[in-house]
C-alpha positions as CSV (number, residue, x, y, z in Angstrom):
1,M,-117.8,112.5,71.9
2,A,-114.9,112.1,74.3
3,G,-111.9,110.2,73.2
4,L,-112.0,111.4,69.6
5,D,-109.4,113.9,68.4
6,K,-110.5,116.8,66.3
7,E,-109.4,115.3,63.1
8,K,-111.3,112.0,63.6
9,L,-114.4,113.9,64.9
10,S,-114.3,116.1,61.8
11,A,-114.0,113.0,59.5
12,Y,-116.9,111.4,61.4
13,R,-119.2,114.4,61.1
14,S,-118.3,114.8,57.4
15,A,-119.1,111.2,56.7
16,I,-122.5,111.3,58.5
17,R,-123.5,114.6,56.9
18,S,-122.6,113.2,53.5
19,H,-125.0,110.3,54.1
20,I,-127.7,112.7,55.3
21,S,-127.3,114.8,52.1
22,R,-128.1,111.7,50.0
23,H,-131.3,111.0,52.0
24,V,-132.7,114.5,52.4
25,P,-134.2,116.2,49.3
26,A,-132.7,119.6,48.3
27,G,-134.3,122.5,50.1
28,K,-135.6,120.4,53.0
29,S,-134.3,119.9,56.5
30,I,-133.7,116.5,58.0
31,D,-136.7,117.1,60.3
32,D,-139.0,117.9,57.3
33,A,-137.8,114.8,55.5
34,L,-138.4,112.6,58.6
35,Q,-141.9,114.1,59.1
36,A,-142.8,113.5,55.4
37,L,-141.6,109.9,55.7
38,A,-143.5,109.4,59.0
39,E,-146.7,110.5,57.3
40,K,-146.3,107.8,54.7
41,W,-145.4,104.8,56.9
42,N,-147.5,105.5,60.0
43,P,-150.9,103.8,59.5
44,L,-152.7,105.4,62.5
45,F,-155.4,108.0,62.1
46,D,-155.6,109.4,65.7
47,P,-153.0,112.3,65.9
48,E,-152.0,111.4,69.5
49,K,-151.5,107.7,68.6
50,R,-149.5,108.7,65.5
51,K,-147.2,110.9,67.5
52,N,-146.7,108.1,70.1
53,L,-145.9,105.6,67.4
54,V,-143.2,107.9,65.9
55,E,-141.8,108.5,69.4
56,D,-141.7,104.7,70.0
57,V,-139.9,104.1,66.7
58,N,-137.4,106.9,67.5
59,A,-136.7,105.4,70.9
60,L,-136.2,102.0,69.4
61,V,-133.5,103.5,67.1
62,R,-131.8,105.3,69.9
63,D,-131.8,102.1,72.1
64,Y,-130.5,100.1,69.3
65,L,-127.6,102.5,68.7
66,R,-126.6,103.0,72.3
67,P,-124.5,99.7,72.7
68,I,-122.7,100.2,69.4
69,R,-122.1,103.9,69.6
70,R,-118.4,103.7,70.4
71,S,-117.7,101.5,67.4
72,L,-119.7,103.8,65.1
73,L,-117.8,106.8,66.4
74,M,-114.4,105.2,65.8
75,N,-115.3,104.0,62.3
76,P,-118.1,106.1,60.7
77,P,-120.6,103.8,58.9
78,D,-120.6,103.6,55.2
79,T,-123.8,103.4,53.1
80,A,-123.9,99.6,53.3
81,R,-123.6,99.7,57.1
82,V,-126.3,102.3,57.5
83,D,-128.6,100.2,55.3
84,E,-127.7,97.1,57.3
85,L,-128.4,98.7,60.6
86,A,-131.8,100.1,59.4
87,G,-132.6,96.7,57.9
88,Q,-132.0,95.0,61.2
89,L,-134.1,97.5,63.0
90,S,-137.0,97.1,60.5
91,K,-137.2,93.5,61.4
92,A,-138.0,94.2,65.1
93,K,-141.1,92.4,66.3
94,S,-142.5,95.7,67.5
95,L,-142.6,97.0,64.0
96,A,-144.1,93.9,62.4
97,K,-147.6,95.5,62.0
98,I,-146.3,98.4,59.9
99,T,-147.0,97.4,56.3
100,R,-145.3,100.3,54.4
101,R,-141.9,98.7,54.9
102,D,-140.0,100.6,52.2
103,T,-141.0,104.0,53.6
104,L,-140.3,102.8,57.2
105,L,-136.9,101.6,56.2
106,Q,-136.1,105.0,54.6
107,Y,-137.3,106.7,57.9
108,L,-135.1,104.4,60.0
109,E,-132.1,105.1,57.9
110,L,-132.6,108.9,58.1
111,Y,-133.4,108.9,61.9
112,L,-130.4,106.7,62.5
113,L,-128.2,109.2,60.7
114,K,-129.8,112.1,62.6
115,C,-128.9,110.4,65.9
116,L,-125.4,109.7,64.7
117,D,-125.0,113.3,63.6
118,S,-126.1,114.8,66.9
119,A,-125.0,111.9,69.1
120,T,-128.4,111.9,70.9
121,F,-128.5,108.3,71.8
């Protein structure tokens, strides 16, 4: 996160973690919450295919965030912006066959926040 001073970096991380705390149930980790959501939206029965679909969705989120990363680092997204980003992602053609849209949207919001928290995109 080069280019950010310590104060801005602290404010950024605080904002992202605040969003995460609103999405993750008490007593659960972000990974536990993501896994629980993935179990709900992922329609596939074959374990290997289920895993691959989750990996593909995660890659889609990371690829989507990559070009807008700098702007998100400079101005941490508010709740409306996170919802907007996840909503745009949920409309991707590659996700059209997933019918459990509400759960998918929650998953996208949370994974997006995880990526922003760890800057893994």
